[in-house]
C-alpha positions as CSV (number, residue, x, y, z in Angstrom):
1,M,14.9,2.2,-28.6
2,N,15.3,0.2,-25.4
3,P,19.0,-0.2,-24.6
4,L,18.2,-3.1,-22.3
5,L,17.3,-5.2,-25.4
6,Y,20.9,-5.0,-26.7
7,I,24.4,-5.9,-25.5
8,N,25.9,-3.0,-23.7
9,W,29.7,-3.1,-24.3
10,N,31.8,-1.0,-22.0
11,V,35.0,-2.9,-21.5
12,D,38.1,-0.9,-20.4
13,P,40.6,-1.6,-23.3
14,N,43.5,-1.4,-20.8
15,I,44.4,-4.3,-18.5
16,I,47.1,-2.4,-16.7
17,Q,47.7,1.4,-16.7
18,T,50.3,2.7,-14.3
19,H,53.3,5.1,-14.2
20,G,53.0,5.8,-17.9
21,F,52.9,2.1,-18.9
22,T,49.8,0.7,-20.5
23,L,49.1,-2.9,-21.4
24,G,45.9,-3.3,-23.5
25,Y,43.8,-6.3,-24.5
26,Y,44.6,-5.5,-28.1
27,N,48.4,-5.7,-27.7
28,L,48.0,-8.9,-25.6
29,L,45.7,-10.5,-28.2
30,F,47.9,-9.4,-31.1
31,V,51.1,-10.9,-29.6
32,G,49.2,-14.0,-28.4
33,G,47.8,-14.6,-31.8
34,L,51.3,-14.4,-33.4
35,I,52.8,-16.7,-30.8
36,L,50.0,-19.4,-31.2
37,S,50.3,-19.1,-35.0
38,A,54.1,-19.4,-34.9
39,W,53.8,-22.5,-32.7
40,I,51.5,-24.2,-35.2
41,V,53.7,-23.3,-38.2
42,K,56.7,-24.8,-36.2
43,K,54.8,-28.0,-35.9
44,I,54.1,-28.0,-39.6
45,F,57.7,-27.3,-40.4
46,K,58.7,-30.3,-38.3
47,K,56.1,-32.5,-39.9
48,E,57.3,-31.5,-43.4
49,G,61.0,-32.2,-42.5
50,L,62.2,-28.7,-42.5
51,S,64.9,-27.6,-40.1
52,D,64.6,-25.6,-36.8
53,D,67.1,-23.0,-38.2
54,D,64.9,-22.4,-41.2
55,Y,61.9,-22.0,-39.0
56,A,63.7,-19.6,-36.6
57,R,64.7,-17.4,-39.6
58,L,61.2,-17.5,-41.0
59,A,59.6,-16.6,-37.7
60,L,61.9,-13.5,-37.4
61,Y,61.3,-12.4,-40.9
62,C,57.6,-12.8,-40.6
63,F,57.3,-11.1,-37.2
64,V,59.1,-8.0,-38.5
65,G,57.2,-8.0,-41.8
66,I,53.8,-8.4,-40.3
67,V,54.2,-5.8,-37.5
68,A,56.0,-3.2,-39.7
69,G,53.6,-3.8,-42.7
70,A,50.5,-3.6,-40.6
71,R,51.7,-0.4,-38.8
72,L,52.9,1.3,-42.0
73,G,49.7,0.2,-43.8
74,H,47.5,1.9,-41.2
75,C,49.6,5.0,-41.2
76,L,49.8,5.4,-45.0
77,F,46.5,4.0,-46.1
78,Y,44.2,5.6,-43.4
79,Q,46.0,8.5,-41.7
80,P,48.8,9.8,-44.0
81,E,48.1,13.4,-43.3
82,Y,49.1,12.9,-39.6
83,Y,51.8,10.3,-39.8
84,L,53.8,11.9,-42.6
85,K,54.1,14.9,-40.2
86,H,55.1,12.5,-37.3
87,P,57.1,9.8,-39.1
88,L,58.7,8.4,-36.0
89,E,55.3,7.5,-34.6
90,M,54.8,5.1,-37.4
91,L,57.2,2.5,-36.0
92,L,57.6,3.6,-32.4
93,P,54.9,2.9,-29.8
94,F,55.2,6.4,-28.4
95,S,53.9,9.8,-29.1
96,W,55.5,13.1,-28.1
97,E,53.0,15.3,-26.3
98,G,53.8,18.4,-24.3
99,G,57.5,17.8,-24.2
100,T,57.2,14.2,-22.8
101,F,56.9,10.7,-24.3
102,K,53.7,8.9,-23.9
103,F,53.4,5.1,-24.5
104,T,50.6,4.5,-26.9
105,G,51.2,1.0,-28.2
106,Y,50.4,-0.1,-31.7
107,R,46.6,0.5,-31.8
108,G,46.6,1.4,-35.4
109,L,47.3,-1.7,-37.5
110,A,46.0,-2.6,-41.0
111,S,45.5,-6.2,-42.1
112,H,46.2,-5.3,-45.7
113,G,49.5,-3.8,-44.7
114,G,50.3,-6.8,-42.6
115,A,49.7,-9.1,-45.6
116,I,52.0,-7.0,-47.8
117,G,54.7,-7.1,-45.1
118,L,54.3,-10.8,-44.8
119,I,54.7,-11.4,-48.6
120,I,57.9,-9.3,-48.6
121,A,59.2,-11.2,-45.6
122,V,58.6,-14.6,-47.3
123,L,60.2,-13.6,-50.6
124,L,63.3,-12.5,-48.6
125,F,63.3,-15.8,-46.8
126,Y,63.0,-17.6,-50.1
127,R,66.1,-15.8,-51.5
128,K,68.0,-16.7,-48.3
129,T,67.1,-20.4,-48.0
130,G,65.8,-21.5,-51.4
131,I,62.7,-23.0,-49.8
132,H,60.0,-22.3,-52.4
133,Y,58.0,-19.2,-51.5
134,L,54.6,-20.8,-52.4
135,T,55.3,-23.7,-50.0
136,V,56.0,-21.2,-47.2
137,F,53.0,-19.2,-48.1
138,D,50.8,-22.3,-47.9
139,Y,52.1,-23.1,-44.5
140,I,51.6,-19.6,-43.2
141,A,48.2,-19.3,-44.8
142,I,47.0,-22.2,-42.7
143,V,47.3,-20.0,-39.5
144,A,46.7,-16.6,-41.0
145,P,42.9,-16.7,-40.3
146,L,43.7,-17.6,-36.7
147,G,45.9,-14.6,-36.2
148,G,43.2,-12.4,-37.9
149,A,40.6,-13.7,-35.4
150,F,42.8,-12.7,-32.4
151,I,43.3,-9.2,-33.9
152,R,39.5,-8.7,-34.4
153,L,38.9,-9.7,-30.8
154,G,41.4,-7.1,-29.9
155,N,39.4,-4.5,-31.9
156,L,36.3,-5.6,-30.0
157,M,38.0,-5.0,-26.7
158,N,39.0,-1.5,-27.9
159,S,35.5,-0.7,-29.1
160,E,36.9,0.1,-32.5
161,I,36.1,-0.8,-36.1
162,I,32.5,-0.7,-35.1
163,G,29.5,-1.6,-37.3
164,N,26.7,0.4,-38.7
165,P,23.4,0.9,-36.7
166,T,21.0,-2.1,-36.6
167,N,18.1,-3.2,-34.6
168,L,19.1,-6.9,-34.6
169,P,18.7,-8.6,-31.1
170,W,22.5,-9.2,-30.9
171,A,23.4,-5.6,-31.6
172,F,26.1,-4.1,-29.4
173,I,25.9,-0.6,-27.9
174,F,29.5,0.6,-27.7
175,I,29.1,2.8,-24.8
176,R,32.5,4.4,-25.1
177,I,31.5,5.5,-28.6
178,D,27.8,6.4,-28.5
179,Q,24.4,5.0,-27.5
180,I,23.5,3.5,-30.8
181,P,23.0,-0.3,-31.3
182,R,25.4,-1.5,-34.0
183,H,26.6,-4.6,-35.8
184,P,29.4,-6.2,-33.8
185,A,31.4,-6.3,-37.0
186,Q,34.6,-7.3,-35.2
187,L,32.9,-10.3,-33.8
188,Y,31.5,-11.3,-37.2
189,E,35.1,-11.2,-38.6
190,A,36.6,-13.1,-35.6
191,I,34.1,-15.9,-35.9
192,A,34.5,-16.1,-39.7
193,Y,38.3,-16.2,-39.5
194,L,38.2,-19.0,-36.9
195,I,35.9,-21.0,-39.2
196,F,38.3,-20.4,-42.1
197,F,41.2,-21.6,-39.9
198,L,39.5,-24.8,-39.0
199,L,38.5,-25.4,-42.6
200,V,41.9,-24.9,-44.1
201,F,43.7,-26.8,-41.3
202,M,41.5,-29.8,-41.9
203,L,42.1,-29.5,-45.6
204,Y,45.9,-29.5,-45.0
205,K,45.6,-32.5,-42.7
206,T,43.5,-34.6,-45.0
207,R,44.5,-33.6,-48.5
208,G,47.7,-31.6,-48.1
209,E,49.8,-34.2,-50.0
210,T,47.7,-33.9,-53.1
211,L,47.2,-30.2,-53.3
212,K,49.4,-28.1,-55.7
213,R,51.7,-25.5,-54.2
214,G,49.9,-22.2,-53.8
215,F,46.4,-23.7,-53.5
216,I,46.0,-23.2,-49.7
217,F,47.5,-19.7,-50.0
218,G,45.1,-18.8,-52.8
219,L,42.1,-20.3,-51.0
220,V,42.9,-18.3,-47.8
221,L,43.3,-15.1,-49.8
222,I,39.9,-15.6,-51.4
223,L,38.1,-16.6,-48.2
224,I,39.5,-13.8,-46.0
225,F,39.4,-10.9,-48.5
226,T,36.1,-11.8,-50.1
227,F,34.6,-11.9,-46.6
228,R,36.4,-8.6,-45.8
229,F,35.0,-7.0,-48.9
230,F,31.4,-7.7,-48.0
231,I,31.7,-7.1,-44.2
232,E,32.8,-3.6,-45.0
233,F,29.3,-2.8,-46.0
234,L,28.2,-3.3,-42.4
235,K,31.0,-1.2,-40.9
236,K,31.2,2.5,-40.0
237,E,33.7,4.4,-42.0
238,Q,37.1,4.4,-40.3
239,V,38.3,7.7,-41.7
240,D,36.4,10.8,-43.0
241,F,37.6,10.6,-46.6
242,E,35.7,7.2,-47.0
243,K,32.3,8.9,-46.5
244,G,30.4,9.0,-49.8
245,L,32.7,6.5,-51.6
246,I,31.1,3.6,-53.4
247,L,33.9,1.3,-52.0
248,N,36.0,2.1,-48.9
249,M,39.7,1.7,-48.6
250,G,39.5,-1.8,-47.1
251,Q,37.4,-2.9,-50.1
252,W,39.7,-1.5,-52.7
253,L,42.7,-3.1,-51.0
254,S,40.9,-6.4,-50.9
255,I,40.4,-6.7,-54.6
256,P,44.0,-7.4,-55.6
257,F,44.4,-10.1,-53.0
258,I,41.2,-11.8,-54.2
259,L,42.5,-11.8,-57.8
260,I,45.8,-13.2,-56.7
261,G,43.9,-16.0,-54.9
262,V,41.9,-16.8,-58.1
263,Y,45.0,-16.9,-60.2
264,L,46.8,-19.3,-57.8
265,I,43.9,-21.7,-57.6
266,F,42.7,-21.7,-61.2
267,F,45.5,-20.6,-63.5
268,H,48.9,-21.1,-61.8
269,K,50.6,-24.4,-62.8
270,Q,52.6,-26.0,-60.0
271,S,53.8,-29.2,-58.6
272,T,52.1,-30.7,-55.5
273,L,52.9,-29.2,-52.1
274,S,54.8,-32.3,-50.9
275,S,56.8,-33.1,-54.1
276,R,59.5,-30.5,-53.7
277,R,60.3,-28.3,-50.7
278,R,62.9,-26.2,-52.5
279,V,63.3,-24.7,-56.0
């Protein structure tokens, strides 16, 4: 194996690290993706005639739901043995080491947990405002792949969620991990999610008035989690208990979301997205 034939990836994941404070690419990309997605949803709300107050409430609910869900999902799905013994570290970006606090940031986030947190947030928003939850899910689903692309770029900067070994010419050698050329699985996902975003955004712009409520949401669930299911075959196991399993945790968690998407597109009867904003 000649390492010069592949892409040697050795990016420092931290932009700033001083006096116990660390700002990483992952944190910056995660927040940046949320801000950009929120801005697009705000434009959609305005186009659809919904109020700024409703948008502000939704943004708050979704931010809390996504961050808390993604963090708890990682802790409980992938590392329960550690975090159940250190419960405060689930929600606080600090660890307690040697009698002192250490800022760690939220480097452990699970997309499935974020999706569950988002669903809970939208249902609470529906109860508060009466704006139909499927309408809101459709609007958020338009930007969900964009947020996912930012997160996977953050994973790439962290040299985490790496792929299995390969001899393909675009293989990455994650020098901070080992000297083995691997699939840049994070980059595969980021590119796919960006394509999904462009596809769904154009669908909303050109045919949004004729689509039934829940269609865009269902389509995004199918696109993202079907791709996620198959890309997992190219990834290295994230945790030890996944070794030897036919399907890993990410694949098992993807199946319910795919089924929900199929139901919304093919079996759920609803009015069109534009016909009624509220119940």
